[in-house]
BAMARTOR-327567 format. One record per residue (C-alpha): residue number from 1; residue in three letters; x, y, z. Coordinates in steps of 0.001 Angstrom, whole numbers, plus 500000, padded with zeros to 6 digits. Layout:
N
<kelum NUM,ala,<X,Y,Z>>
...
END
This chain:
395
<kelum 1,met,<072940,954501,286300>>
<kelum 2,leu,<072620,951466,288580>>
<kelum 3,lys,<069713,949067,288165>>
<kelum 4,ala,<068853,945860,290017>>
<kelum 5,tyr,<067309,942738,288505>>
<kelum 6,lys,<065834,940254,290947>>
<kelum 7,phe,<065576,936685,289618>>
<kelum 8,arg,<064290,933589,291339>>
<kelum 9,ile,<066921,930858,291198>>
<kelum 10,tyr,<066545,927091,291429>>
<kelum 11,pro,<069746,925541,292845>>
<kelum 12,ala,<070432,921815,292708>>
<kelum 13,lys,<070790,919905,295985>>
<kelum 14,ala,<074600,920099,296030>>
<kelum 15,thr,<074507,923777,295118>>
<kelum 16,glu,<071834,924443,297730>>
<kelum 17,cys,<074075,922859,300359>>
<kelum 18,leu,<076929,925193,299386>>
<kelum 19,leu,<074602,928201,299435>>
<kelum 20,lys,<073509,927292,302961>>
<kelum 21,lys,<077172,927039,303986>>
<kelum 22,thr,<077820,930513,302557>>
<kelum 23,phe,<074807,931883,304439>>
<kelum 24,gly,<076072,930318,307661>>
<kelum 25,cys,<079673,931490,307222>>
<kelum 26,ser,<078601,935044,306421>>
<kelum 27,arg,<076339,935003,309472>>
<kelum 28,phe,<079169,933578,311605>>
<kelum 29,val,<081587,936354,310573>>
<kelum 30,his,<078963,939019,311287>>
<kelum 31,asn,<078106,937632,314736>>
<kelum 32,lys,<081767,936994,315651>>
<kelum 33,leu,<082848,940548,314806>>
<kelum 34,leu,<079786,942064,316504>>
<kelum 35,phe,<080490,940018,319645>>
<kelum 36,glu,<084066,941300,319736>>
<kelum 37,ile,<082904,944885,319309>>
<kelum 38,lys,<080287,944622,322071>>
<kelum 39,asn,<082784,943018,324479>>
<kelum 40,lys,<085581,945415,323459>>
<kelum 41,thr,<087969,942619,322509>>
<kelum 42,pro,<090548,942862,319685>>
<kelum 43,lys,<088782,942809,316346>>
<kelum 44,ser,<089531,939769,314169>>
<kelum 45,thr,<090213,939792,310447>>
<kelum 46,glu,<088946,937407,307783>>
<kelum 47,lys,<092421,935874,307480>>
<kelum 48,phe,<092652,935234,311233>>
<kelum 49,leu,<089176,933705,311310>>
<kelum 50,lys,<090022,931412,308385>>
<kelum 51,glu,<093161,930160,310142>>
<kelum 52,lys,<091183,929454,313290>>
<kelum 53,his,<088043,928089,311576>>
<kelum 54,asn,<088829,925952,308531>>
<kelum 55,phe,<085190,925701,307407>>
<kelum 56,leu,<085350,929352,306286>>
<kelum 57,lys,<087754,928349,303481>>
<kelum 58,glu,<085012,926369,301715>>
<kelum 59,val,<083002,929443,300690>>
<kelum 60,asp,<083577,932629,298689>>
<kelum 61,ser,<086032,934921,300482>>
<kelum 62,ile,<084413,938037,298999>>
<kelum 63,ala,<081117,937151,300696>>
<kelum 64,leu,<082910,937035,304055>>
<kelum 65,gln,<084551,940402,303379>>
<kelum 66,gln,<081162,941896,302581>>
<kelum 67,ser,<079860,940779,305982>>
<kelum 68,arg,<082579,942849,307629>>
<kelum 69,ile,<081940,945803,305301>>
<kelum 70,asn,<078197,945660,305996>>
<kelum 71,leu,<078844,945710,309735>>
<kelum 72,glu,<081173,948698,309394>>
<kelum 73,thr,<078517,950511,307349>>
<kelum 74,ala,<075945,949765,310055>>
<kelum 75,phe,<078126,951395,312718>>
<kelum 76,lys,<078755,954414,310474>>
<kelum 77,asn,<074999,954860,310092>>
<kelum 78,leu,<074669,954480,313864>>
<kelum 79,gln,<077118,957332,314431>>
<kelum 80,lys,<075160,959508,312009>>
<kelum 81,gly,<071951,958748,313898>>
<kelum 82,asn,<070341,956999,310909>>
<kelum 83,ala,<070122,953481,312370>>
<kelum 84,asn,<069869,951450,315553>>
<kelum 85,phe,<072639,949353,317104>>
<kelum 86,pro,<073354,946275,314929>>
<kelum 87,lys,<071843,942979,316041>>
<kelum 88,phe,<073080,939407,315887>>
<kelum 89,lys,<071820,937431,312897>>
<kelum 90,ser,<069688,934320,313352>>
<kelum 91,arg,<069421,931245,311139>>
<kelum 92,lys,<065618,931408,311476>>
<kelum 93,ser,<065312,934784,309741>>
<kelum 94,arg,<065979,935752,306112>>
<kelum 95,gln,<069403,934537,304933>>
<kelum 96,ser,<071591,936410,302458>>
<kelum 97,phe,<075135,937060,301301>>
<kelum 98,arg,<076637,939469,298779>>
<kelum 99,thr,<079537,938989,296390>>
<kelum 100,ile,<081288,941554,294213>>
<kelum 101,ser,<082175,941080,290566>>
<kelum 102,thr,<085969,941049,290137>>
<kelum 103,asn,<087988,939602,287225>>
<kelum 104,asn,<084842,938308,285544>>
<kelum 105,asn,<084111,935882,288408>>
<kelum 106,ile,<080328,936311,287963>>
<kelum 107,lys,<078785,935202,284691>>
<kelum 108,ile,<075193,935016,283466>>
<kelum 109,asp,<074031,933002,280466>>
<kelum 110,phe,<070624,934052,279140>>
<kelum 111,glu,<070542,931307,276507>>
<kelum 112,asn,<070740,928524,279085>>
<kelum 113,asn,<069288,930647,281932>>
<kelum 114,thr,<072181,930011,284312>>
<kelum 115,leu,<074028,932198,286819>>
<kelum 116,lys,<077638,931397,287775>>
<kelum 117,leu,<078908,932618,291151>>
<kelum 118,pro,<082367,932175,292728>>
<kelum 119,lys,<082956,928615,294059>>
<kelum 120,ile,<079362,927695,293128>>
<kelum 121,ser,<078170,925663,290148>>
<kelum 122,pro,<075892,927368,287582>>
<kelum 123,ile,<072421,927926,289009>>
<kelum 124,lys,<069244,927812,286952>>
<kelum 125,phe,<066934,930831,286975>>
<kelum 126,arg,<063612,931620,285310>>
<kelum 127,asp,<063031,935103,283905>>
<kelum 128,leu,<062396,936680,280496>>
<kelum 129,arg,<064357,939877,281176>>
<kelum 130,thr,<067845,940287,279745>>
<kelum 131,phe,<070636,942858,280010>>
<kelum 132,thr,<074053,943440,278481>>
<kelum 133,ser,<075448,945818,281094>>
<kelum 134,pro,<078365,944747,283307>>
<kelum 135,ile,<077497,943187,286656>>
<kelum 136,arg,<078582,945086,289769>>
<kelum 137,gln,<077435,942743,292516>>
<kelum 138,val,<075017,939909,293278>>
<kelum 139,thr,<073023,939386,296473>>
<kelum 140,val,<071721,935849,297015>>
<kelum 141,ser,<068929,935449,299538>>
<kelum 142,lys,<066567,932815,300913>>
<kelum 143,asp,<063224,933829,302396>>
<kelum 144,lys,<061229,932055,305090>>
<kelum 145,thr,<059399,929971,302475>>
<kelum 146,asn,<062745,928421,301387>>
<kelum 147,lys,<062725,930201,298021>>
<kelum 148,tyr,<066037,931428,296630>>
<kelum 149,phe,<066538,934745,294851>>
<kelum 150,ala,<069449,936556,293204>>
<kelum 151,ser,<069429,940352,293043>>
<kelum 152,ile,<071875,941414,290324>>
<kelum 153,leu,<073091,945008,290348>>
<kelum 154,val,<074280,946232,286947>>
<kelum 155,glu,<075664,949528,285715>>
<kelum 156,glu,<073648,950635,282707>>
<kelum 157,ser,<074944,953245,280301>>
<kelum 158,lys,<071385,954275,279491>>
<kelum 159,glu,<070770,957840,280568>>
<kelum 160,val,<067659,958900,282450>>
<kelum 161,asn,<064979,960188,280119>>
<kelum 162,pro,<064886,963986,279993>>
<kelum 163,ile,<062003,965742,281678>>
<kelum 164,glu,<059147,966084,279249>>
<kelum 165,thr,<057323,969379,278875>>
<kelum 166,phe,<054049,968613,280556>>
<kelum 167,thr,<050710,970166,279659>>
<kelum 168,leu,<048567,971388,282525>>
<kelum 169,ala,<045549,969622,281049>>
<kelum 170,asn,<047317,966250,281323>>
<kelum 171,thr,<048051,966474,285054>>
<kelum 172,val,<046397,964571,287873>>
<kelum 173,gly,<046067,964801,291627>>
<kelum 174,leu,<046033,961591,293683>>
<kelum 175,asp,<044317,961431,297058>>
<kelum 176,met,<045023,958224,298974>>
<kelum 177,gly,<042483,956832,301404>>
<kelum 178,ile,<041291,953683,303164>>
<kelum 179,ala,<037817,953089,301698>>
<kelum 180,his,<039280,953751,298247>>
<kelum 181,phe,<042987,953157,297755>>
<kelum 182,val,<043383,956231,295558>>
<kelum 183,thr,<041031,958820,294101>>
<kelum 184,leu,<042004,960660,290920>>
<kelum 185,ser,<041129,964263,290211>>
<kelum 186,asp,<039056,963148,287188>>
<kelum 187,gly,<036652,961389,289585>>
<kelum 188,thr,<038024,957854,289169>>
<kelum 189,lys,<038126,955841,292388>>
<kelum 190,ile,<040316,952744,292764>>
<kelum 191,asp,<038921,950398,295399>>
<kelum 192,asn,<041041,949119,298248>>
<kelum 193,pro,<041884,945476,297395>>
<kelum 194,lys,<042233,944510,301104>>
<kelum 195,phe,<044568,941575,300533>>
<kelum 196,leu,<045192,941035,304248>>
<kelum 197,ile,<041474,940732,304988>>
<kelum 198,glu,<041081,938273,302100>>
<kelum 199,tyr,<043619,935867,303618>>
<kelum 200,gln,<042960,936732,307270>>
<kelum 201,asn,<040845,933671,308119>>
<kelum 202,lys,<043344,931315,306492>>
<kelum 203,leu,<046201,933028,308321>>
<kelum 204,arg,<044382,932943,311661>>
<kelum 205,lys,<043725,929188,311449>>
<kelum 206,ala,<047357,928445,310605>>
<kelum 207,gln,<048606,930624,313466>>
<kelum 208,arg,<046285,928895,315935>>
<kelum 209,arg,<047555,925459,314897>>
<kelum 210,phe,<051129,926752,315145>>
<kelum 211,ser,<050627,928069,318697>>
<kelum 212,lys,<049243,924675,319817>>
<kelum 213,ser,<051977,922606,318145>>
<kelum 214,lys,<054871,921126,320087>>
<kelum 215,lys,<058083,923123,320033>>
<kelum 216,gly,<060837,921480,318008>>
<kelum 217,ser,<058460,919134,316180>>
<kelum 218,arg,<058334,918622,312421>>
<kelum 219,gly,<054712,919707,312349>>
<kelum 220,arg,<055637,923036,313911>>
<kelum 221,ala,<058353,923576,311287>>
<kelum 222,lys,<055874,922818,308499>>
<kelum 223,leu,<053326,925230,309963>>
<kelum 224,arg,<055998,927939,310182>>
<kelum 225,ile,<056645,927595,306446>>
<kelum 226,gln,<052893,927538,305754>>
<kelum 227,ile,<052385,930821,307626>>
<kelum 228,ala,<055336,932367,305808>>
<kelum 229,arg,<053831,931343,302463>>
<kelum 230,ile,<050537,933038,303317>>
<kelum 231,his,<052381,936252,304221>>
<kelum 232,ser,<054395,935962,301003>>
<kelum 233,lys,<051185,935533,298995>>
<kelum 234,ile,<049708,938694,300544>>
<kelum 235,ala,<052884,940683,299877>>
<kelum 236,asn,<053129,939477,296270>>
<kelum 237,cys,<049481,940339,295550>>
<kelum 238,arg,<050020,943804,297004>>
<kelum 239,lys,<053177,944413,294964>>
<kelum 240,asp,<051474,943238,291772>>
<kelum 241,phe,<048562,945619,292349>>
<kelum 242,leu,<050819,948584,293151>>
<kelum 243,his,<053108,947971,290178>>
<kelum 244,lys,<050233,947771,287696>>
<kelum 245,leu,<048480,950849,289079>>
<kelum 246,ser,<051623,953009,289287>>
<kelum 247,thr,<052674,952038,285750>>
<kelum 248,leu,<049212,952899,284397>>
<kelum 249,ile,<049215,956341,286048>>
<kelum 250,val,<052757,957234,284960>>
<kelum 251,lys,<052048,956235,281355>>
<kelum 252,lys,<048768,958155,281201>>
<kelum 253,tyr,<049708,961495,282803>>
<kelum 254,asp,<052552,963983,282303>>
<kelum 255,gly,<052315,965522,285767>>
<kelum 256,ile,<051360,963799,289038>>
<kelum 257,cys,<050839,965333,292469>>
<kelum 258,ile,<050573,963345,295705>>
<kelum 259,glu,<050734,964151,299400>>
<kelum 260,asp,<053839,963635,301507>>
<kelum 261,leu,<052123,961644,304261>>
<kelum 262,asn,<053490,961192,307779>>
<kelum 263,met,<053175,957417,307914>>
<kelum 264,met,<054875,957039,311311>>
<kelum 265,gly,<052340,959397,312830>>
<kelum 266,leu,<049379,957741,311098>>
<kelum 267,leu,<050407,954267,312259>>
<kelum 268,lys,<050079,955376,315890>>
<kelum 269,asn,<046307,955302,315444>>
<kelum 270,arg,<045422,951823,316728>>
<kelum 271,lys,<042073,951757,314914>>
<kelum 272,leu,<043623,952446,311503>>
<kelum 273,ser,<047172,951069,311743>>
<kelum 274,lys,<046291,947573,310475>>
<kelum 275,ser,<044426,948921,307442>>
<kelum 276,leu,<047170,951460,306714>>
<kelum 277,gln,<049895,948822,306750>>
<kelum 278,asp,<047870,946670,304356>>
<kelum 279,leu,<047584,949547,301855>>
<kelum 280,gly,<051282,950058,301138>>
<kelum 281,trp,<051125,953836,300537>>
<kelum 282,ser,<054868,954356,300985>>
<kelum 283,met,<055670,951600,298493>>
<kelum 284,phe,<053205,953105,296012>>
<kelum 285,ala,<054802,956558,296365>>
<kelum 286,asp,<058281,955093,295821>>
<kelum 287,met,<057103,953281,292690>>
<kelum 288,leu,<055599,956471,291295>>
<kelum 289,gln,<058837,958295,292038>>
<kelum 290,tyr,<061320,956031,290259>>
<kelum 291,lys,<058953,955268,287380>>
<kelum 292,ala,<058306,958971,286808>>
<kelum 293,leu,<062046,959620,286927>>
<kelum 294,ser,<062852,956933,284363>>
<kelum 295,ser,<059952,957969,282088>>
<kelum 296,gly,<060715,961681,282104>>
<kelum 297,lys,<057446,962531,283847>>
<kelum 298,thr,<057002,965095,286628>>
<kelum 299,leu,<056039,964088,290169>>
<kelum 300,leu,<055380,966669,292866>>
<kelum 301,lys,<054839,965913,296543>>
<kelum 302,ala,<052711,968408,298429>>
<kelum 303,gly,<053734,969131,302004>>
<kelum 304,arg,<052097,967043,304726>>
<kelum 305,phe,<050381,970142,306133>>
<kelum 306,phe,<048685,970998,302854>>
<kelum 307,pro,<044902,971037,303664>>
<kelum 308,ser,<043775,969189,300551>>
<kelum 309,ser,<040562,967875,302145>>
<kelum 310,lys,<039601,971117,303909>>
<kelum 311,leu,<039943,973492,300930>>
<kelum 312,cys,<037057,974104,298545>>
<kelum 313,his,<038485,973562,295064>>
<kelum 314,ala,<036087,976172,293619>>
<kelum 315,cys,<036397,979201,295948>>
<kelum 316,his,<039347,977976,298106>>
<kelum 317,phe,<037478,978442,301370>>
<kelum 318,lys,<039128,976470,304191>>
<kelum 319,lys,<036777,974566,306495>>
<kelum 320,val,<038746,974207,309702>>
<kelum 321,gly,<036379,971929,311641>>
<kelum 322,leu,<036211,969149,309050>>
<kelum 323,lys,<036294,965709,310691>>
<kelum 324,leu,<037597,962415,309354>>
<kelum 325,asn,<034126,960876,309112>>
<kelum 326,asp,<032781,963832,307058>>
<kelum 327,arg,<032904,962141,303658>>
<kelum 328,val,<030621,964750,302028>>
<kelum 329,trp,<030544,968419,303029>>
<kelum 330,thr,<029086,971663,301691>>
<kelum 331,cys,<031178,974791,301335>>
<kelum 332,pro,<029718,977621,303501>>
<kelum 333,ser,<031148,980212,301105>>
<kelum 334,cys,<029944,979103,297669>>
<kelum 335,gly,<027425,976408,298665>>
<kelum 336,leu,<029074,973728,296509>>
<kelum 337,ser,<028732,970139,297746>>
<kelum 338,his,<031982,968176,297838>>
<kelum 339,asp,<032958,964550,297869>>
<kelum 340,arg,<035857,964621,300325>>
<kelum 341,asp,<038249,962447,298279>>
<kelum 342,ile,<037518,963977,294861>>
<kelum 343,asn,<037804,967476,296311>>
<kelum 344,ala,<041201,966624,297818>>
<kelum 345,ala,<042424,965227,294494>>
<kelum 346,leu,<041274,968377,292659>>
<kelum 347,asn,<043116,970545,295197>>
<kelum 348,leu,<046292,968539,294648>>
<kelum 349,lys,<045954,969028,290900>>
<kelum 350,ser,<045504,972797,291434>>
<kelum 351,phe,<048529,972768,293724>>
<kelum 352,phe,<050596,971157,290977>>
<kelum 353,gln,<049445,973660,288353>>
<kelum 354,ser,<050030,976686,290575>>
<kelum 355,thr,<053430,975431,291720>>
<kelum 356,leu,<054807,974341,288340>>
<kelum 357,gly,<052496,976363,286091>>
<kelum 358,thr,<053272,977916,282728>>
<kelum 359,arg,<053741,981373,284246>>
<kelum 360,gly,<056346,980260,286752>>
<kelum 361,ile,<056660,977974,289678>>
<kelum 362,tyr,<054634,980282,291898>>
<kelum 363,ala,<051741,981533,289807>>
<kelum 364,gly,<050184,984858,290629>>
<kelum 365,gly,<047739,987180,288923>>
<kelum 366,asp,<044327,985643,288456>>
<kelum 367,glu,<045391,982229,289723>>
<kelum 368,val,<045109,981183,293336>>
<kelum 369,arg,<048079,982113,295494>>
<kelum 370,leu,<048531,979561,298266>>
<kelum 371,lys,<050003,980386,301654>>
<kelum 372,pro,<053807,980108,301973>>
<kelum 373,ala,<053473,977427,304656>>
<kelum 374,val,<051420,975332,302273>>
<kelum 375,val,<053431,975580,299083>>
<kelum 376,leu,<056575,973862,300411>>
<kelum 377,ala,<057034,970678,298386>>
<kelum 378,thr,<059634,968112,297377>>
<kelum 379,gln,<060232,967334,293726>>
<kelum 380,val,<061683,964188,292210>>
<kelum 381,his,<063575,965548,289234>>
<kelum 382,val,<066912,967265,289658>>
<kelum 383,gly,<065971,969774,286982>>
<kelum 384,tyr,<063307,971260,289212>>
<kelum 385,ala,<065212,970934,292491>>
<kelum 386,ser,<067130,974198,292124>>
<kelum 387,val,<063948,976006,291097>>
<kelum 388,leu,<062095,974836,294185>>
<kelum 389,glu,<065027,975728,296438>>
<kelum 390,ser,<065180,979272,295067>>
<kelum 391,arg,<061442,979555,295514>>
<kelum 392,ser,<061597,978332,299104>>
<kelum 393,ser,<064398,980777,299920>>
<kelum 394,ala,<062395,983625,298408>>
<kelum 395,leu,<059497,982824,300730>>
END
């Protein structure tokens, strides 16, 4: 099982200079090879480039090889239709290089908090986490705020926790919204923190000063870093909120059901796109997925066409004409008044119980039998994957 540890590193001035050289050389190899491919000229090798450009010999050769490998991977993904045509790298964007562990050339000392990379002096880092697993590779990066990070990929022998036998009573449905970030089927509503709105005025003032500054001036460079720090602050606050909330939910419940939302389609709505991007729904779903997998919990994603808001959780009447601004509605069949978000969360919980219930994955009898077009779902755990596939084929 592969696991990544991301540490912030604090290089000395001489080490920082060598890191910048490695960033530049890796970027140079990428741009040189991409230029040759676009102009259909003979493709160079790392050895040929080193003979022609002596400055490439100062840095780690493995990092230069990884630039070529990354470019080849990008073109393979392009042929498969999974990516766009590769672009030239700029020194103004995020800088990074990757090196592979061979012959114990990468060492980490947790007693002195130092990381040793090829051709680079030991670098200080600050983190309380430790590991004993062998290191596979290290990716060093520098963001726009001039902070350095090292992402260390290790191969852990620890097996994934087995899937726990969940109880239907300890399951929860999660309905994600804008007014409230998430609503639980037990009636709990988590407010939307709105981190972007909190820092919007500060960000707007900095961007106005940046647009009026002179190009190439020191003041403009300082303002660029200031704007990047504000964006970094917003992103860090959002990640902290999502991590804490996802960890709390995974620890508390055995079974979790969420919707598989079409984010690309939702972002086309100009009135809601800004608020949707600030929420981080996709990141939250990914966190729930890998945390549930490592904890042995069960996560089920309902299909994006599942009418969680339009179904009455009591009598299962479907109100077709329900609008987005109808936050409270009354069921014409049973007369029960519904809070839109709580009702959707209860329907997701019922979907989980009927899909992975005690009497089989597709419960019948006295329980509600959902339509075949609705019950299609994706499951995280491999143990349930074959069950869901056989169920889908039976439909």
